[in-house]
Chimera marker file (.cmm) of the C-alpha trace (Angstrom):
<marker_set name="trace">
<marker id="1" x="27.738" y="10.964" z="-7.708" r="1" g="1" b="0" radius="0.5"/>
<marker id="2" x="26.093" y="8.631" z="-5.542" r="1" g="1" b="0" radius="0.5"/>
<marker id="3" x="24.842" y="5.156" z="-5.953" r="1" g="1" b="0" radius="0.5"/>
<marker id="4" x="21.987" y="3.153" z="-3.809" r="1" g="1" b="0" radius="0.5"/>
<marker id="5" x="21.272" y="6.871" z="-2.105" r="1" g="1" b="0" radius="0.5"/>
<marker id="6" x="17.427" y="6.867" z="-0.869" r="1" g="1" b="0" radius="0.5"/>
<marker id="7" x="16.422" y="9.304" z="1.358" r="1" g="1" b="0" radius="0.5"/>
<marker id="8" x="13.652" y="9.514" z="2.818" r="1" g="1" b="0" radius="0.5"/>
<marker id="9" x="12.225" y="5.917" z="0.858" r="1" g="1" b="0" radius="0.5"/>
<marker id="10" x="13.023" y="8.465" z="-2.677" r="1" g="1" b="0" radius="0.5"/>
<marker id="11" x="15.525" y="6.960" z="-4.657" r="1" g="1" b="0" radius="0.5"/>
<marker id="12" x="17.662" y="9.565" z="-6.235" r="1" g="1" b="0" radius="0.5"/>
<marker id="13" x="18.455" y="8.575" z="-10.631" r="1" g="1" b="0" radius="0.5"/>
<marker id="14" x="21.602" y="8.460" z="-11.839" r="1" g="1" b="0" radius="0.5"/>
<marker id="15" x="20.757" y="12.355" z="-13.831" r="1" g="1" b="0" radius="0.5"/>
<marker id="16" x="21.429" y="15.308" z="-11.560" r="1" g="1" b="0" radius="0.5"/>
<marker id="17" x="17.597" y="15.795" z="-10.019" r="1" g="1" b="0" radius="0.5"/>
<marker id="18" x="15.764" y="13.853" z="-11.663" r="1" g="1" b="0" radius="0.5"/>
<marker id="19" x="13.898" y="10.988" z="-9.680" r="1" g="1" b="0" radius="0.5"/>
<marker id="20" x="14.066" y="7.381" z="-10.312" r="1" g="1" b="0" radius="0.5"/>
<marker id="21" x="10.788" y="6.295" z="-12.684" r="1" g="1" b="0" radius="0.5"/>
<marker id="22" x="9.814" y="2.895" z="-14.725" r="1" g="1" b="0" radius="0.5"/>
<marker id="23" x="7.544" y="5.378" z="-16.358" r="1" g="1" b="0" radius="0.5"/>
<marker id="24" x="10.666" y="7.792" z="-17.279" r="1" g="1" b="0" radius="0.5"/>
<marker id="25" x="8.147" y="10.529" z="-16.418" r="1" g="1" b="0" radius="0.5"/>
<marker id="26" x="10.790" y="11.732" z="-13.600" r="1" g="1" b="0" radius="0.5"/>
<marker id="27" x="8.052" y="10.996" z="-10.920" r="1" g="1" b="0" radius="0.5"/>
<marker id="28" x="5.267" y="12.924" z="-12.548" r="1" g="1" b="0" radius="0.5"/>
<marker id="29" x="2.116" y="12.276" z="-13.893" r="1" g="1" b="0" radius="0.5"/>
<marker id="30" x="1.317" y="13.181" z="-17.448" r="1" g="1" b="0" radius="0.5"/>
<marker id="31" x="0.160" y="16.618" z="-17.663" r="1" g="1" b="0" radius="0.5"/>
<marker id="32" x="-4.210" y="17.441" z="-17.792" r="1" g="1" b="0" radius="0.5"/>
<marker id="33" x="-3.068" y="18.969" z="-21.185" r="1" g="1" b="0" radius="0.5"/>
<marker id="34" x="-1.502" y="15.994" z="-22.484" r="1" g="1" b="0" radius="0.5"/>
<marker id="35" x="-4.430" y="13.792" z="-21.748" r="1" g="1" b="0" radius="0.5"/>
<marker id="36" x="-6.801" y="15.636" z="-23.373" r="1" g="1" b="0" radius="0.5"/>
<marker id="37" x="-4.976" y="15.842" z="-26.676" r="1" g="1" b="0" radius="0.5"/>
<marker id="38" x="-3.721" y="12.522" z="-26.373" r="1" g="1" b="0" radius="0.5"/>
<marker id="39" x="-8.048" y="11.454" z="-26.083" r="1" g="1" b="0" radius="0.5"/>
<marker id="40" x="-8.887" y="14.367" z="-28.814" r="1" g="1" b="0" radius="0.5"/>
<marker id="41" x="-6.499" y="12.552" z="-31.708" r="1" g="1" b="0" radius="0.5"/>
<marker id="42" x="-6.578" y="9.378" z="-30.741" r="1" g="1" b="0" radius="0.5"/>
<marker id="43" x="-8.844" y="6.674" z="-32.692" r="1" g="1" b="0" radius="0.5"/>
<marker id="44" x="-12.657" y="6.384" z="-32.732" r="1" g="1" b="0" radius="0.5"/>
<marker id="45" x="-12.639" y="3.786" z="-29.876" r="1" g="1" b="0" radius="0.5"/>
<marker id="46" x="-10.323" y="5.302" z="-27.337" r="1" g="1" b="0" radius="0.5"/>
<marker id="47" x="-13.246" y="8.373" z="-27.061" r="1" g="1" b="0" radius="0.5"/>
<marker id="48" x="-15.240" y="6.602" z="-25.346" r="1" g="1" b="0" radius="0.5"/>
<marker id="49" x="-12.053" y="6.470" z="-22.050" r="1" g="1" b="0" radius="0.5"/>
<marker id="50" x="-13.251" y="9.888" z="-20.270" r="1" g="1" b="0" radius="0.5"/>
<marker id="51" x="-10.626" y="11.477" z="-17.961" r="1" g="1" b="0" radius="0.5"/>
<marker id="52" x="-11.743" y="12.429" z="-13.923" r="1" g="1" b="0" radius="0.5"/>
<marker id="53" x="-11.736" y="16.345" z="-14.389" r="1" g="1" b="0" radius="0.5"/>
<marker id="54" x="-7.812" y="16.571" z="-13.061" r="1" g="1" b="0" radius="0.5"/>
<marker id="55" x="-6.995" y="14.333" z="-15.875" r="1" g="1" b="0" radius="0.5"/>
<marker id="56" x="-5.126" y="11.931" z="-12.992" r="1" g="1" b="0" radius="0.5"/>
<marker id="57" x="-7.830" y="9.410" z="-14.303" r="1" g="1" b="0" radius="0.5"/>
<marker id="58" x="-9.288" y="8.036" z="-16.801" r="1" g="1" b="0" radius="0.5"/>
<marker id="59" x="-12.277" y="5.704" z="-16.812" r="1" g="1" b="0" radius="0.5"/>
<marker id="60" x="-14.558" y="3.233" z="-19.736" r="1" g="1" b="0" radius="0.5"/>
<marker id="61" x="-17.184" y="1.761" z="-19.617" r="1" g="1" b="0" radius="0.5"/>
<marker id="62" x="-19.332" y="-1.426" z="-21.512" r="1" g="1" b="0" radius="0.5"/>
<marker id="63" x="-23.063" y="-2.337" z="-20.804" r="1" g="1" b="0" radius="0.5"/>
<marker id="64" x="-23.114" y="-5.959" z="-21.176" r="1" g="1" b="0" radius="0.5"/>
<marker id="65" x="-26.653" y="-8.381" z="-21.378" r="1" g="1" b="0" radius="0.5"/>
<marker id="66" x="-24.248" y="-11.428" z="-20.378" r="1" g="1" b="0" radius="0.5"/>
<marker id="67" x="-22.726" y="-11.376" z="-16.739" r="1" g="1" b="0" radius="0.5"/>
<marker id="68" x="-20.581" y="-14.240" z="-17.679" r="1" g="1" b="0" radius="0.5"/>
<marker id="69" x="-19.020" y="-12.313" z="-21.484" r="1" g="1" b="0" radius="0.5"/>
<marker id="70" x="-18.346" y="-9.333" z="-19.313" r="1" g="1" b="0" radius="0.5"/>
<marker id="71" x="-15.921" y="-12.530" z="-17.237" r="1" g="1" b="0" radius="0.5"/>
<marker id="72" x="-14.692" y="-13.773" z="-20.371" r="1" g="1" b="0" radius="0.5"/>
<marker id="73" x="-13.960" y="-9.903" z="-21.429" r="1" g="1" b="0" radius="0.5"/>
<marker id="74" x="-12.425" y="-8.945" z="-17.842" r="1" g="1" b="0" radius="0.5"/>
<marker id="75" x="-9.934" y="-11.608" z="-18.276" r="1" g="1" b="0" radius="0.5"/>
<marker id="76" x="-8.923" y="-10.414" z="-21.166" r="1" g="1" b="0" radius="0.5"/>
<marker id="77" x="-7.986" y="-7.039" z="-20.276" r="1" g="1" b="0" radius="0.5"/>
<marker id="78" x="-5.998" y="-8.948" z="-17.263" r="1" g="1" b="0" radius="0.5"/>
<marker id="79" x="-4.217" y="-10.766" z="-19.746" r="1" g="1" b="0" radius="0.5"/>
<marker id="80" x="-3.445" y="-8.470" z="-21.860" r="1" g="1" b="0" radius="0.5"/>
<marker id="81" x="-1.907" y="-6.344" z="-18.330" r="1" g="1" b="0" radius="0.5"/>
<marker id="82" x="0.130" y="-9.579" z="-17.233" r="1" g="1" b="0" radius="0.5"/>
<marker id="83" x="1.693" y="-9.078" z="-20.965" r="1" g="1" b="0" radius="0.5"/>
<marker id="84" x="3.499" y="-5.630" z="-19.941" r="1" g="1" b="0" radius="0.5"/>
<marker id="85" x="6.115" y="-4.684" z="-18.200" r="1" g="1" b="0" radius="0.5"/>
<marker id="86" x="5.070" y="-1.947" z="-16.088" r="1" g="1" b="0" radius="0.5"/>
<marker id="87" x="2.133" y="-3.709" z="-14.901" r="1" g="1" b="0" radius="0.5"/>
<marker id="88" x="-1.011" y="-1.503" z="-14.559" r="1" g="1" b="0" radius="0.5"/>
<marker id="89" x="-2.991" y="-3.538" z="-12.813" r="1" g="1" b="0" radius="0.5"/>
<marker id="90" x="-6.089" y="-1.818" z="-13.928" r="1" g="1" b="0" radius="0.5"/>
<marker id="91" x="-9.393" y="-0.865" z="-11.551" r="1" g="1" b="0" radius="0.5"/>
<marker id="92" x="-11.678" y="-3.512" z="-12.931" r="1" g="1" b="0" radius="0.5"/>
<marker id="93" x="-15.172" y="-3.281" z="-11.707" r="1" g="1" b="0" radius="0.5"/>
<marker id="94" x="-18.931" y="-4.889" z="-12.756" r="1" g="1" b="0" radius="0.5"/>
<marker id="95" x="-21.313" y="-3.317" z="-11.387" r="1" g="1" b="0" radius="0.5"/>
<marker id="96" x="-25.495" y="-2.406" z="-11.349" r="1" g="1" b="0" radius="0.5"/>
<marker id="97" x="-26.068" y="-6.240" z="-12.534" r="1" g="1" b="0" radius="0.5"/>
<marker id="98" x="-25.391" y="-4.618" z="-16.783" r="1" g="1" b="0" radius="0.5"/>
<marker id="99" x="-22.645" y="-2.177" z="-15.780" r="1" g="1" b="0" radius="0.5"/>
<marker id="100" x="-18.569" y="-3.114" z="-16.247" r="1" g="1" b="0" radius="0.5"/>
<marker id="101" x="-16.087" y="-0.145" z="-15.693" r="1" g="1" b="0" radius="0.5"/>
<marker id="102" x="-12.148" y="-0.089" z="-15.405" r="1" g="1" b="0" radius="0.5"/>
<marker id="103" x="-10.357" y="2.741" z="-14.767" r="1" g="1" b="0" radius="0.5"/>
<marker id="104" x="-7.162" y="3.506" z="-15.614" r="1" g="1" b="0" radius="0.5"/>
<marker id="105" x="-4.241" y="4.701" z="-12.075" r="1" g="1" b="0" radius="0.5"/>
<marker id="106" x="-0.164" y="4.924" z="-11.837" r="1" g="1" b="0" radius="0.5"/>
<marker id="107" x="-0.664" y="5.653" z="-7.648" r="1" g="1" b="0" radius="0.5"/>
<marker id="108" x="3.192" y="5.988" z="-7.744" r="1" g="1" b="0" radius="0.5"/>
<marker id="109" x="3.128" y="8.899" z="-9.683" r="1" g="1" b="0" radius="0.5"/>
<marker id="110" x="0.373" y="9.629" z="-8.436" r="1" g="1" b="0" radius="0.5"/>
<marker id="111" x="-1.894" y="10.589" z="-11.314" r="1" g="1" b="0" radius="0.5"/>
<marker id="112" x="-1.397" y="8.946" z="-15.283" r="1" g="1" b="0" radius="0.5"/>
<marker id="113" x="1.157" y="7.791" z="-16.798" r="1" g="1" b="0" radius="0.5"/>
<marker id="114" x="1.960" y="6.335" z="-20.576" r="1" g="1" b="0" radius="0.5"/>
<marker id="115" x="1.322" y="3.446" z="-20.005" r="1" g="1" b="0" radius="0.5"/>
<marker id="116" x="-1.670" y="3.865" z="-18.414" r="1" g="1" b="0" radius="0.5"/>
<marker id="117" x="-2.519" y="5.480" z="-22.095" r="1" g="1" b="0" radius="0.5"/>
<marker id="118" x="-1.455" y="2.595" z="-23.661" r="1" g="1" b="0" radius="0.5"/>
<marker id="119" x="-3.208" y="0.172" z="-22.000" r="1" g="1" b="0" radius="0.5"/>
<marker id="120" x="-6.449" y="2.119" z="-22.626" r="1" g="1" b="0" radius="0.5"/>
<marker id="121" x="-5.837" y="1.481" z="-25.921" r="1" g="1" b="0" radius="0.5"/>
<marker id="122" x="-4.722" y="-2.133" z="-26.402" r="1" g="1" b="0" radius="0.5"/>
<marker id="123" x="-8.409" y="-2.392" z="-24.411" r="1" g="1" b="0" radius="0.5"/>
<marker id="124" x="-9.826" y="-0.422" z="-26.642" r="1" g="1" b="0" radius="0.5"/>
<marker id="125" x="-9.008" y="-2.512" z="-29.857" r="1" g="1" b="0" radius="0.5"/>
<marker id="126" x="-10.011" y="-6.204" z="-28.043" r="1" g="1" b="0" radius="0.5"/>
<marker id="127" x="-13.301" y="-6.451" z="-29.626" r="1" g="1" b="0" radius="0.5"/>
<marker id="128" x="-16.424" y="-5.452" z="-27.498" r="1" g="1" b="0" radius="0.5"/>
<marker id="129" x="-18.611" y="-7.003" z="-29.944" r="1" g="1" b="0" radius="0.5"/>
<marker id="130" x="-17.588" y="-10.250" z="-29.730" r="1" g="1" b="0" radius="0.5"/>
<marker id="131" x="-17.996" y="-10.065" z="-25.818" r="1" g="1" b="0" radius="0.5"/>
<marker id="132" x="-21.537" y="-8.494" z="-26.051" r="1" g="1" b="0" radius="0.5"/>
<marker id="133" x="-20.136" y="-5.180" z="-24.952" r="1" g="1" b="0" radius="0.5"/>
<marker id="134" x="-21.745" y="-1.990" z="-25.626" r="1" g="1" b="0" radius="0.5"/>
<marker id="135" x="-19.538" y="1.148" z="-24.902" r="1" g="1" b="0" radius="0.5"/>
<marker id="136" x="-21.543" y="3.297" z="-22.563" r="1" g="1" b="0" radius="0.5"/>
<marker id="137" x="-21.271" y="6.972" z="-22.649" r="1" g="1" b="0" radius="0.5"/>
<marker id="138" x="-22.864" y="8.314" z="-19.401" r="1" g="1" b="0" radius="0.5"/>
<marker id="139" x="-22.284" y="5.780" z="-16.491" r="1" g="1" b="0" radius="0.5"/>
<marker id="140" x="-25.369" y="7.343" z="-15.121" r="1" g="1" b="0" radius="0.5"/>
<marker id="141" x="-27.943" y="7.992" z="-17.487" r="1" g="1" b="0" radius="0.5"/>
<marker id="142" x="-26.130" y="4.597" z="-19.202" r="1" g="1" b="0" radius="0.5"/>
<marker id="143" x="-29.983" y="3.090" z="-19.053" r="1" g="1" b="0" radius="0.5"/>
<marker id="144" x="-31.304" y="6.149" z="-21.168" r="1" g="1" b="0" radius="0.5"/>
<marker id="145" x="-28.725" y="5.392" z="-23.971" r="1" g="1" b="0" radius="0.5"/>
<marker id="146" x="-29.475" y="1.991" z="-24.266" r="1" g="1" b="0" radius="0.5"/>
<marker id="147" x="-33.070" y="1.831" z="-24.987" r="1" g="1" b="0" radius="0.5"/>
<marker id="148" x="-31.984" y="4.952" z="-27.095" r="1" g="1" b="0" radius="0.5"/>
<marker id="149" x="-29.476" y="3.061" z="-29.211" r="1" g="1" b="0" radius="0.5"/>
<marker id="150" x="-31.960" y="0.347" z="-29.324" r="1" g="1" b="0" radius="0.5"/>
<marker id="151" x="-34.804" y="2.273" z="-30.222" r="1" g="1" b="0" radius="0.5"/>
<marker id="152" x="-32.301" y="3.714" z="-33.603" r="1" g="1" b="0" radius="0.5"/>
<marker id="153" x="-30.927" y="-0.140" z="-34.442" r="1" g="1" b="0" radius="0.5"/>
<marker id="154" x="-34.873" y="-1.300" z="-34.673" r="1" g="1" b="0" radius="0.5"/>
<marker id="155" x="-35.721" y="1.827" z="-36.522" r="1" g="1" b="0" radius="0.5"/>
<marker id="156" x="-32.662" y="0.876" z="-38.948" r="1" g="1" b="0" radius="0.5"/>
<marker id="157" x="-34.200" y="-2.232" z="-39.150" r="1" g="1" b="0" radius="0.5"/>
<marker id="158" x="-37.642" y="-1.206" z="-40.164" r="1" g="1" b="0" radius="0.5"/>
<marker id="159" x="-35.903" y="1.678" z="-43.191" r="1" g="1" b="0" radius="0.5"/>
<marker id="160" x="-34.184" y="-0.767" z="-43.729" r="1" g="1" b="0" radius="0.5"/>
<marker id="161" x="-36.279" y="-3.567" z="-44.735" r="1" g="1" b="0" radius="0.5"/>
<marker id="162" x="-38.788" y="-4.324" z="-47.946" r="1" g="1" b="0" radius="0.5"/>
<marker id="163" x="-42.056" y="-2.514" z="-47.572" r="1" g="1" b="0" radius="0.5"/>
<marker id="164" x="-44.566" y="-5.343" z="-47.711" r="1" g="1" b="0" radius="0.5"/>
<marker id="165" x="-47.472" y="-5.503" z="-49.015" r="1" g="1" b="0" radius="0.5"/>
<link id1="1" id2="2" r="1" g="1" b="0" radius="0.2"/>
<link id1="2" id2="3" r="1" g="1" b="0" radius="0.2"/>
<link id1="3" id2="4" r="1" g="1" b="0" radius="0.2"/>
<link id1="4" id2="5" r="1" g="1" b="0" radius="0.2"/>
<link id1="5" id2="6" r="1" g="1" b="0" radius="0.2"/>
<link id1="6" id2="7" r="1" g="1" b="0" radius="0.2"/>
<link id1="7" id2="8" r="1" g="1" b="0" radius="0.2"/>
<link id1="8" id2="9" r="1" g="1" b="0" radius="0.2"/>
<link id1="9" id2="10" r="1" g="1" b="0" radius="0.2"/>
<link id1="10" id2="11" r="1" g="1" b="0" radius="0.2"/>
<link id1="11" id2="12" r="1" g="1" b="0" radius="0.2"/>
<link id1="12" id2="13" r="1" g="1" b="0" radius="0.2"/>
<link id1="13" id2="14" r="1" g="1" b="0" radius="0.2"/>
<link id1="14" id2="15" r="1" g="1" b="0" radius="0.2"/>
<link id1="15" id2="16" r="1" g="1" b="0" radius="0.2"/>
<link id1="16" id2="17" r="1" g="1" b="0" radius="0.2"/>
<link id1="17" id2="18" r="1" g="1" b="0" radius="0.2"/>
<link id1="18" id2="19" r="1" g="1" b="0" radius="0.2"/>
<link id1="19" id2="20" r="1" g="1" b="0" radius="0.2"/>
<link id1="20" id2="21" r="1" g="1" b="0" radius="0.2"/>
<link id1="21" id2="22" r="1" g="1" b="0" radius="0.2"/>
<link id1="22" id2="23" r="1" g="1" b="0" radius="0.2"/>
<link id1="23" id2="24" r="1" g="1" b="0" radius="0.2"/>
<link id1="24" id2="25" r="1" g="1" b="0" radius="0.2"/>
<link id1="25" id2="26" r="1" g="1" b="0" radius="0.2"/>
<link id1="26" id2="27" r="1" g="1" b="0" radius="0.2"/>
<link id1="27" id2="28" r="1" g="1" b="0" radius="0.2"/>
<link id1="28" id2="29" r="1" g="1" b="0" radius="0.2"/>
<link id1="29" id2="30" r="1" g="1" b="0" radius="0.2"/>
<link id1="30" id2="31" r="1" g="1" b="0" radius="0.2"/>
<link id1="31" id2="32" r="1" g="1" b="0" radius="0.2"/>
<link id1="32" id2="33" r="1" g="1" b="0" radius="0.2"/>
<link id1="33" id2="34" r="1" g="1" b="0" radius="0.2"/>
<link id1="34" id2="35" r="1" g="1" b="0" radius="0.2"/>
<link id1="35" id2="36" r="1" g="1" b="0" radius="0.2"/>
<link id1="36" id2="37" r="1" g="1" b="0" radius="0.2"/>
<link id1="37" id2="38" r="1" g="1" b="0" radius="0.2"/>
<link id1="38" id2="39" r="1" g="1" b="0" radius="0.2"/>
<link id1="39" id2="40" r="1" g="1" b="0" radius="0.2"/>
<link id1="40" id2="41" r="1" g="1" b="0" radius="0.2"/>
<link id1="41" id2="42" r="1" g="1" b="0" radius="0.2"/>
<link id1="42" id2="43" r="1" g="1" b="0" radius="0.2"/>
<link id1="43" id2="44" r="1" g="1" b="0" radius="0.2"/>
<link id1="44" id2="45" r="1" g="1" b="0" radius="0.2"/>
<link id1="45" id2="46" r="1" g="1" b="0" radius="0.2"/>
<link id1="46" id2="47" r="1" g="1" b="0" radius="0.2"/>
<link id1="47" id2="48" r="1" g="1" b="0" radius="0.2"/>
<link id1="48" id2="49" r="1" g="1" b="0" radius="0.2"/>
<link id1="49" id2="50" r="1" g="1" b="0" radius="0.2"/>
<link id1="50" id2="51" r="1" g="1" b="0" radius="0.2"/>
<link id1="51" id2="52" r="1" g="1" b="0" radius="0.2"/>
<link id1="52" id2="53" r="1" g="1" b="0" radius="0.2"/>
<link id1="53" id2="54" r="1" g="1" b="0" radius="0.2"/>
<link id1="54" id2="55" r="1" g="1" b="0" radius="0.2"/>
<link id1="55" id2="56" r="1" g="1" b="0" radius="0.2"/>
<link id1="56" id2="57" r="1" g="1" b="0" radius="0.2"/>
<link id1="57" id2="58" r="1" g="1" b="0" radius="0.2"/>
<link id1="58" id2="59" r="1" g="1" b="0" radius="0.2"/>
<link id1="59" id2="60" r="1" g="1" b="0" radius="0.2"/>
<link id1="60" id2="61" r="1" g="1" b="0" radius="0.2"/>
<link id1="61" id2="62" r="1" g="1" b="0" radius="0.2"/>
<link id1="62" id2="63" r="1" g="1" b="0" radius="0.2"/>
<link id1="63" id2="64" r="1" g="1" b="0" radius="0.2"/>
<link id1="64" id2="65" r="1" g="1" b="0" radius="0.2"/>
<link id1="65" id2="66" r="1" g="1" b="0" radius="0.2"/>
<link id1="66" id2="67" r="1" g="1" b="0" radius="0.2"/>
<link id1="67" id2="68" r="1" g="1" b="0" radius="0.2"/>
<link id1="68" id2="69" r="1" g="1" b="0" radius="0.2"/>
<link id1="69" id2="70" r="1" g="1" b="0" radius="0.2"/>
<link id1="70" id2="71" r="1" g="1" b="0" radius="0.2"/>
<link id1="71" id2="72" r="1" g="1" b="0" radius="0.2"/>
<link id1="72" id2="73" r="1" g="1" b="0" radius="0.2"/>
<link id1="73" id2="74" r="1" g="1" b="0" radius="0.2"/>
<link id1="74" id2="75" r="1" g="1" b="0" radius="0.2"/>
<link id1="75" id2="76" r="1" g="1" b="0" radius="0.2"/>
<link id1="76" id2="77" r="1" g="1" b="0" radius="0.2"/>
<link id1="77" id2="78" r="1" g="1" b="0" radius="0.2"/>
<link id1="78" id2="79" r="1" g="1" b="0" radius="0.2"/>
<link id1="79" id2="80" r="1" g="1" b="0" radius="0.2"/>
<link id1="80" id2="81" r="1" g="1" b="0" radius="0.2"/>
<link id1="81" id2="82" r="1" g="1" b="0" radius="0.2"/>
<link id1="82" id2="83" r="1" g="1" b="0" radius="0.2"/>
<link id1="83" id2="84" r="1" g="1" b="0" radius="0.2"/>
<link id1="84" id2="85" r="1" g="1" b="0" radius="0.2"/>
<link id1="85" id2="86" r="1" g="1" b="0" radius="0.2"/>
<link id1="86" id2="87" r="1" g="1" b="0" radius="0.2"/>
<link id1="87" id2="88" r="1" g="1" b="0" radius="0.2"/>
<link id1="88" id2="89" r="1" g="1" b="0" radius="0.2"/>
<link id1="89" id2="90" r="1" g="1" b="0" radius="0.2"/>
<link id1="90" id2="91" r="1" g="1" b="0" radius="0.2"/>
<link id1="91" id2="92" r="1" g="1" b="0" radius="0.2"/>
<link id1="92" id2="93" r="1" g="1" b="0" radius="0.2"/>
<link id1="93" id2="94" r="1" g="1" b="0" radius="0.2"/>
<link id1="94" id2="95" r="1" g="1" b="0" radius="0.2"/>
<link id1="95" id2="96" r="1" g="1" b="0" radius="0.2"/>
<link id1="96" id2="97" r="1" g="1" b="0" radius="0.2"/>
<link id1="97" id2="98" r="1" g="1" b="0" radius="0.2"/>
<link id1="98" id2="99" r="1" g="1" b="0" radius="0.2"/>
<link id1="99" id2="100" r="1" g="1" b="0" radius="0.2"/>
<link id1="100" id2="101" r="1" g="1" b="0" radius="0.2"/>
<link id1="101" id2="102" r="1" g="1" b="0" radius="0.2"/>
<link id1="102" id2="103" r="1" g="1" b="0" radius="0.2"/>
<link id1="103" id2="104" r="1" g="1" b="0" radius="0.2"/>
<link id1="104" id2="105" r="1" g="1" b="0" radius="0.2"/>
<link id1="105" id2="106" r="1" g="1" b="0" radius="0.2"/>
<link id1="106" id2="107" r="1" g="1" b="0" radius="0.2"/>
<link id1="107" id2="108" r="1" g="1" b="0" radius="0.2"/>
<link id1="108" id2="109" r="1" g="1" b="0" radius="0.2"/>
<link id1="109" id2="110" r="1" g="1" b="0" radius="0.2"/>
<link id1="110" id2="111" r="1" g="1" b="0" radius="0.2"/>
<link id1="111" id2="112" r="1" g="1" b="0" radius="0.2"/>
<link id1="112" id2="113" r="1" g="1" b="0" radius="0.2"/>
<link id1="113" id2="114" r="1" g="1" b="0" radius="0.2"/>
<link id1="114" id2="115" r="1" g="1" b="0" radius="0.2"/>
<link id1="115" id2="116" r="1" g="1" b="0" radius="0.2"/>
<link id1="116" id2="117" r="1" g="1" b="0" radius="0.2"/>
<link id1="117" id2="118" r="1" g="1" b="0" radius="0.2"/>
<link id1="118" id2="119" r="1" g="1" b="0" radius="0.2"/>
<link id1="119" id2="120" r="1" g="1" b="0" radius="0.2"/>
<link id1="120" id2="121" r="1" g="1" b="0" radius="0.2"/>
<link id1="121" id2="122" r="1" g="1" b="0" radius="0.2"/>
<link id1="122" id2="123" r="1" g="1" b="0" radius="0.2"/>
<link id1="123" id2="124" r="1" g="1" b="0" radius="0.2"/>
<link id1="124" id2="125" r="1" g="1" b="0" radius="0.2"/>
<link id1="125" id2="126" r="1" g="1" b="0" radius="0.2"/>
<link id1="126" id2="127" r="1" g="1" b="0" radius="0.2"/>
<link id1="127" id2="128" r="1" g="1" b="0" radius="0.2"/>
<link id1="128" id2="129" r="1" g="1" b="0" radius="0.2"/>
<link id1="129" id2="130" r="1" g="1" b="0" radius="0.2"/>
<link id1="130" id2="131" r="1" g="1" b="0" radius="0.2"/>
<link id1="131" id2="132" r="1" g="1" b="0" radius="0.2"/>
<link id1="132" id2="133" r="1" g="1" b="0" radius="0.2"/>
<link id1="133" id2="134" r="1" g="1" b="0" radius="0.2"/>
<link id1="134" id2="135" r="1" g="1" b="0" radius="0.2"/>
<link id1="135" id2="136" r="1" g="1" b="0" radius="0.2"/>
<link id1="136" id2="137" r="1" g="1" b="0" radius="0.2"/>
<link id1="137" id2="138" r="1" g="1" b="0" radius="0.2"/>
<link id1="138" id2="139" r="1" g="1" b="0" radius="0.2"/>
<link id1="139" id2="140" r="1" g="1" b="0" radius="0.2"/>
<link id1="140" id2="141" r="1" g="1" b="0" radius="0.2"/>
<link id1="141" id2="142" r="1" g="1" b="0" radius="0.2"/>
<link id1="142" id2="143" r="1" g="1" b="0" radius="0.2"/>
<link id1="143" id2="144" r="1" g="1" b="0" radius="0.2"/>
<link id1="144" id2="145" r="1" g="1" b="0" radius="0.2"/>
<link id1="145" id2="146" r="1" g="1" b="0" radius="0.2"/>
<link id1="146" id2="147" r="1" g="1" b="0" radius="0.2"/>
<link id1="147" id2="148" r="1" g="1" b="0" radius="0.2"/>
<link id1="148" id2="149" r="1" g="1" b="0" radius="0.2"/>
<link id1="149" id2="150" r="1" g="1" b="0" radius="0.2"/>
<link id1="150" id2="151" r="1" g="1" b="0" radius="0.2"/>
<link id1="151" id2="152" r="1" g="1" b="0" radius="0.2"/>
<link id1="152" id2="153" r="1" g="1" b="0" radius="0.2"/>
<link id1="153" id2="154" r="1" g="1" b="0" radius="0.2"/>
<link id1="154" id2="155" r="1" g="1" b="0" radius="0.2"/>
<link id1="155" id2="156" r="1" g="1" b="0" radius="0.2"/>
<link id1="156" id2="157" r="1" g="1" b="0" radius="0.2"/>
<link id1="157" id2="158" r="1" g="1" b="0" radius="0.2"/>
<link id1="158" id2="159" r="1" g="1" b="0" radius="0.2"/>
<link id1="159" id2="160" r="1" g="1" b="0" radius="0.2"/>
<link id1="160" id2="161" r="1" g="1" b="0" radius="0.2"/>
<link id1="161" id2="162" r="1" g="1" b="0" radius="0.2"/>
<link id1="162" id2="163" r="1" g="1" b="0" radius="0.2"/>
<link id1="163" id2="164" r="1" g="1" b="0" radius="0.2"/>
<link id1="164" id2="165" r="1" g="1" b="0" radius="0.2"/>
</marker_set>
């Protein structure tokens, strides 16, 4: 058995034929089928996470009305990640003055890891309503989506209020 042997930067594990992988995935990203199955079976809040076409990245977007609240939410995500042993360091961007996007990816694996999925679930469980954030399904048409949501909310308010005569 070779201990501490490295070949062109690729460390060998104690088990023959496996790479050393802190994620326990033998140096391989999660399969496309696994990611799709996970997202399909996850709870209602996790459904807003969107995989890339090849399922190597996971992305979520929120609409925010208040920049400071979006920054506070970003800080909560950073705190969540700092508690994680593997420190995923998600890509976080505040865009177009009203869109917060998060992308999860593990560079070491070249795709998604179990830790990425766990972080996605933890982020989804954060109370976005407290930060005045609204999950967005379609980033390209988020403004139309927000207008529809406001219209639906106003319609529901009118329908539920007692009729004035």
